[in-house]
NUROFI-209168 format. One line per 8 residues: number of its first residue (from 0); for each residue x, y, z of N, C-alpha, C. Coordinates in Angstrom, 1 decimal, decimal comma, always signed. Layout:
BEGIN
NUM	X:Y:Z:X:Y:Z:X:Y:Z ~ ...
END
This chain:
BEGIN
0	-45,5:+23,6:+39,4:-44,2:+23,3:+39,0:-43,2:+24,7:+39,0 ~ -44,2:+26,1:+38,7:-43,6:+26,8:+38,3:-42,9:+27,6:+39,5 ~ -43,6:+27,4:+40,6:-42,7:+28,0:+41,7:-41,5:+27,2:+42,7 ~ -41,3:+26,0:+41,9:-40,5:+25,4:+41,8:-39,1:+26,0:+41,9 ~ -39,8:+26,0:+40,1:-38,3:+26,6:+39,5:-38,1:+27,7:+39,8 ~ -39,2:+28,6:+40,2:-38,8:+30,1:+40,9:-38,0:+30,0:+41,9 ~ -38,1:+28,9:+43,0:-37,5:+28,9:+44,0:-36,0:+28,8:+43,6 ~ -35,6:+27,6:+42,8:-34,5:+27,4:+42,4:-33,7:+28,5:+41,9
8	-33,9:+29,4:+40,8:-34,0:+30,6:+40,3:-34,0:+31,4:+41,3 ~ -34,5:+31,7:+42,3:-34,1:+33,0:+43,5:-33,0:+32,2:+44,0 ~ -32,7:+30,8:+44,4:-31,8:+30,5:+45,5:-30,0:+30,8:+45,2 ~ -30,2:+31,6:+44,2:-28,7:+32,1:+43,5:-28,5:+33,1:+44,6 ~ -29,4:+34,5:+44,8:-29,5:+34,9:+45,3:-29,5:+34,8:+47,1 ~ -29,3:+33,9:+47,2:-28,8:+33,3:+48,9:-27,8:+33,9:+49,1 ~ -27,5:+33,5:+50,7:-26,9:+33,8:+51,4:-25,1:+32,9:+51,7 ~ -25,8:+31,9:+51,5:-24,9:+30,4:+51,7:-24,8:+30,1:+52,9
16	-24,7:+30,9:+53,7:-24,4:+30,6:+55,2:-25,6:+30,8:+56,1 ~ -26,2:+31,2:+55,5:-28,0:+31,3:+56,5:-29,2:+31,1:+54,9 ~ -29,9:+31,1:+55,6:-31,5:+31,1:+54,9:-31,7:+32,3:+54,2 ~ -31,3:+32,9:+54,0:-31,8:+34,7:+53,6:-31,1:+34,8:+52,3 ~ -31,6:+36,1:+51,7:-31,5:+36,6:+50,7:-30,2:+37,4:+50,8 ~ -29,1:+37,7:+50,0:-27,9:+38,4:+49,9:-28,0:+39,9:+49,2 ~ -28,3:+40,7:+49,8:-28,3:+41,8:+49,8:-27,0:+42,4:+48,8 ~ -26,1:+41,9:+49,3:-24,7:+42,2:+48,7:-25,0:+41,2:+47,1
24	-25,1:+40,4:+47,1:-25,6:+39,7:+45,7:-26,9:+40,2:+44,8 ~ -27,3:+40,5:+45,6:-28,9:+41,5:+44,5:-27,8:+42,5:+44,2 ~ -27,0:+43,1:+44,6:-26,8:+44,6:+44,7:-25,9:+44,2:+42,9 ~ -25,1:+43,0:+43,4:-24,1:+43,2:+42,3:-24,9:+42,5:+40,9 ~ -25,5:+41,9:+41,0:-26,5:+41,1:+40,1:-27,2:+42,7:+39,3 ~ -27,7:+43,7:+40,3:-28,1:+44,7:+39,8:-27,3:+45,6:+39,2 ~ -25,6:+45,4:+39,6:-24,8:+47,2:+39,1:-25,2:+48,0:+39,8 ~ -25,6:+48,2:+41,1:-26,0:+48,8:+42,0:-25,1:+48,6:+43,1
32	-25,2:+49,8:+44,4:-24,5:+50,0:+45,2:-25,3:+49,5:+46,4 ~ -24,6:+48,9:+47,6:-25,6:+48,4:+48,7:-26,9:+50,1:+49,1 ~ -26,4:+51,3:+49,1:-27,0:+52,3:+49,6:-28,0:+52,4:+48,5 ~ -27,5:+52,2:+47,2:-29,0:+52,0:+46,1:-30,1:+51,5:+46,3 ~ -29,6:+49,8:+46,8:-30,5:+49,1:+46,9:-31,3:+49,5:+47,9 ~ -30,6:+49,8:+49,3:-31,1:+49,9:+50,2:-32,7:+51,3:+49,8 ~ -31,8:+51,9:+48,8:-33,0:+53,2:+48,5:-34,1:+52,8:+47,8 ~ -33,6:+51,3:+47,0:-34,5:+51,1:+46,2:-35,7:+49,7:+46,6
40	-35,1:+49,2:+47,6:-36,1:+48,3:+48,6:-37,0:+49,3:+50,1 ~ -36,5:+50,5:+50,1:-36,8:+50,6:+51,6:-36,6:+50,6:+52,9 ~ -35,3:+50,3:+53,1:-34,8:+50,3:+54,3:-33,5:+51,2:+54,2 ~ -32,8:+51,4:+55,5:-32,0:+51,7:+55,4:-30,1:+51,3:+55,1 ~ -29,5:+51,9:+54,9:-28,3:+51,3:+54,0:-27,6:+50,4:+55,4 ~ -27,4:+50,9:+56,8:-26,6:+49,7:+57,6:-28,3:+48,6:+58,1 ~ -29,2:+48,7:+57,7:-30,4:+48,0:+57,7:-29,9:+46,7:+56,8 ~ -29,0:+46,6:+55,7:-28,8:+45,7:+54,9:-27,7:+45,1:+55,5
48	-26,8:+45,4:+56,1:-25,6:+44,6:+56,6:-26,0:+44,4:+58,3 ~ -26,7:+44,5:+58,6:-26,9:+44,0:+60,2:-27,4:+42,7:+60,3 ~ -26,8:+42,0:+60,7:-27,2:+40,1:+61,5:-28,4:+40,4:+61,7 ~ -29,0:+41,3:+62,6:-30,6:+41,2:+63,4:-31,6:+42,0:+62,1 ~ -31,0:+42,3:+61,2:-32,2:+42,3:+60,3:-32,1:+41,6:+59,3 ~ -31,8:+40,2:+59,2:-31,7:+39,6:+57,8:-33,3:+39,6:+57,7 ~ -34,2:+39,3:+58,5:-35,2:+38,8:+58,0:-36,1:+39,6:+57,4 ~ -35,8:+41,1:+57,8:-36,4:+42,5:+57,5:-35,8:+42,5:+56,0
56	-34,8:+42,2:+55,6:-34,1:+42,7:+54,5:-34,4:+41,4:+53,7 ~ -34,4:+40,0:+53,9:-35,0:+39,4:+53,1:-36,1:+39,4:+53,0 ~ -37,2:+40,1:+53,4:-38,4:+40,1:+53,1:-38,5:+41,4:+52,2 ~ -37,8:+42,2:+52,0:-37,9:+43,6:+51,7:-37,1:+43,2:+50,3 ~ -35,9:+42,3:+50,2:-35,5:+42,1:+48,9:-36,4:+40,7:+47,7 ~ -37,4:+40,2:+48,7:-38,2:+38,9:+48,1:-38,9:+39,4:+47,0 ~ -39,5:+40,6:+46,9:-40,0:+40,4:+45,7:-38,8:+41,3:+44,3 ~ -38,0:+41,8:+44,7:-36,9:+42,3:+43,6:-36,4:+40,7:+43,4
64	-36,0:+40,2:+44,2:-35,6:+38,6:+43,6:-36,7:+37,7:+42,5 ~ -37,9:+38,3:+43,3:-39,2:+37,5:+42,2:-39,0:+38,0:+40,8 ~ -39,2:+39,3:+40,8:-39,2:+40,1:+39,4:-37,6:+39,5:+38,7 ~ -36,7:+40,0:+39,2:-35,3:+39,2:+38,1:-35,4:+38,0:+38,0 ~ -36,0:+37,3:+39,1:-36,1:+35,6:+38,4:-37,0:+35,4:+37,3 ~ -38,2:+35,8:+37,3:-39,4:+36,0:+36,6:-39,0:+36,8:+35,4 ~ -38,5:+37,6:+35,3:-37,5:+37,9:+33,9:-36,7:+37,6:+33,4 ~ -35,5:+36,9:+34,2:-34,7:+35,8:+33,6:-35,4:+34,6:+33,3
72	-36,4:+33,8:+33,7:-36,7:+32,9:+33,1:-37,5:+33,1:+31,9 ~ -38,2:+34,5:+31,8:-38,7:+34,9:+30,2:-37,5:+35,3:+29,3 ~ -36,6:+36,2:+29,8:-36,2:+36,7:+28,9:-34,8:+35,4:+28,4 ~ -34,3:+34,5:+29,0:-33,7:+33,6:+28,8:-32,5:+34,1:+29,4 ~ -32,1:+35,0:+30,1:-31,0:+35,5:+30,6:-30,4:+36,4:+31,6 ~ -29,9:+36,2:+32,7:-29,8:+37,0:+34,0:-29,7:+38,8:+33,4 ~ -28,4:+38,5:+32,6:-28,1:+39,8:+31,9:-29,8:+40,7:+31,5 ~ -30,1:+40,1:+30,5:-31,0:+40,9:+29,8:-32,2:+41,0:+31,1
80	-32,3:+40,2:+31,8:-33,2:+40,7:+33,0:-33,0:+42,1:+33,4 ~ -31,6:+41,7:+33,7:-31,3:+43,4:+34,4:-31,6:+44,4:+33,9 ~ -31,0:+44,4:+32,6:-31,7:+45,8:+31,8:-32,9:+46,0:+31,3 ~ -33,6:+44,7:+31,2:-34,9:+45,0:+31,2:-35,6:+45,6:+32,5 ~ -35,1:+45,3:+34,0:-35,6:+46,2:+35,1:-35,5:+47,4:+35,3 ~ -33,9:+47,8:+34,8:-33,7:+48,7:+34,6:-33,7:+50,0:+33,7 ~ -34,0:+49,5:+32,4:-34,2:+50,3:+31,5:-35,3:+50,0:+30,6 ~ -36,1:+49,0:+30,7:-37,4:+48,7:+29,8:-38,5:+49,6:+30,4
88	-39,2:+50,5:+29,7:-40,1:+50,9:+30,6:-42,1:+50,0:+30,1 ~ -42,7:+49,9:+31,3:-43,8:+49,0:+31,0:-44,9:+49,8:+30,9 ~ -45,6:+49,2:+29,8:-46,4:+49,9:+29,0:-47,6:+50,5:+30,2 ~ -48,3:+51,2:+29,9:-49,4:+51,6:+30,8:-48,7:+52,4:+32,0 ~ -47,6:+52,4:+31,8:-47,0:+52,9:+33,4:-46,3:+54,7:+33,3 ~ -46,7:+55,2:+31,8:-45,6:+56,3:+31,9:-44,4:+56,3:+31,8 ~ -43,8:+55,6:+31,2:-42,5:+55,4:+30,9:-41,5:+55,1:+31,9 ~ -42,2:+54,5:+32,8:-41,8:+53,9:+34,4:-41,0:+52,6:+34,1
96	-39,8:+52,3:+34,3:-39,3:+50,8:+34,0:-40,0:+50,2:+36,0 ~ -39,4:+48,6:+35,8:-39,8:+48,5:+36,8:-39,1:+48,5:+38,1 ~ -37,8:+48,8:+37,7:-36,6:+50,1:+38,7:-37,6:+50,8:+39,1 ~ -38,0:+51,8:+38,8:-38,9:+52,8:+39,3:-40,1:+52,7:+40,0 ~ -40,9:+51,9:+39,3:-42,1:+50,8:+40,3:-41,6:+50,3:+41,5 ~ -40,8:+49,5:+41,6:-40,3:+49,1:+42,6:-40,1:+50,1:+43,8 ~ -38,9:+50,9:+43,5:-38,8:+52,3:+44,4:-39,8:+52,8:+44,9 ~ -41,3:+53,0:+44,3:-42,2:+53,6:+44,3:-42,7:+52,5:+45,7
104	-42,6:+51,2:+45,9:-43,4:+50,3:+46,5:-44,5:+50,1:+45,7 ~ -44,1:+49,8:+44,5:-45,4:+48,7:+43,4:-44,6:+47,6:+42,6 ~ -44,4:+46,9:+43,4:-43,5:+45,8:+43,0:-44,8:+44,8:+43,0 ~ -45,4:+44,6:+43,1:-46,6:+43,9:+42,8:-47,5:+43,9:+42,1 ~ -47,2:+45,5:+41,0:-47,7:+46,0:+40,5:-46,8:+45,0:+39,2 ~ -45,7:+45,1:+39,3:-44,7:+44,3:+38,2:-44,6:+43,2:+38,1 ~ -45,1:+42,6:+39,2:-44,9:+41,0:+39,4:-46,6:+40,8:+38,5 ~ -47,7:+41,4:+39,2:-48,7:+41,4:+37,6:-48,3:+41,6:+36,7
112	-47,8:+42,4:+36,2:-47,1:+42,7:+34,8:-46,5:+41,4:+34,0 ~ -45,5:+40,8:+34,9:-45,1:+39,7:+34,6:-45,8:+38,3:+34,2 ~ -46,4:+38,2:+34,9:-47,7:+37,3:+35,2:-48,1:+37,0:+33,7 ~ -49,1:+38,4:+33,7:-49,9:+38,6:+32,6:-49,0:+38,1:+31,4 ~ -48,0:+38,5:+31,0:-46,9:+38,2:+29,8:-46,9:+36,9:+30,2 ~ -46,4:+36,5:+30,5:-45,9:+35,3:+31,2:-47,2:+34,5:+30,4 ~ -48,3:+34,5:+30,9:-49,7:+34,3:+30,5:-50,1:+34,7:+29,1 ~ -49,5:+35,3:+28,3:-49,5:+35,3:+26,8:-50,8:+37,2:+26,5
120	-50,6:+37,7:+28,0:-51,5:+39,0:+27,3:-50,5:+39,7:+27,7 ~ -50,5:+40,7:+26,9:-49,2:+41,4:+26,4:-50,2:+43,5:+26,0 ~ -49,9:+44,3:+26,6:-50,0:+45,4:+27,1:-50,2:+46,2:+25,4
END
């Protein structure tokens, strides 16, 4: 049931014209430029806007969207989720935020942390 809710929450990041996530919508939600988003997810800036790269961009954005959707569900608000993502240090990671960890390629660690918190475990 939670997966269905997550799919619906993630749908707001869709393109509307295709089945892929929209880099522009994710960047707008985070309040970053496309260049900053590209750096965050580890792709070239031009890759974000190339139609031939839609599948690659979708894959790269999927963890960020999952993190934002889970954080929004837990915080009760999209804006709080973004503030948490960008500014709240995650316990046990030396003052690093979810944004920092995603930029280091550790989005799986952030997702695991959110799952643990959602399950009632708090570091």
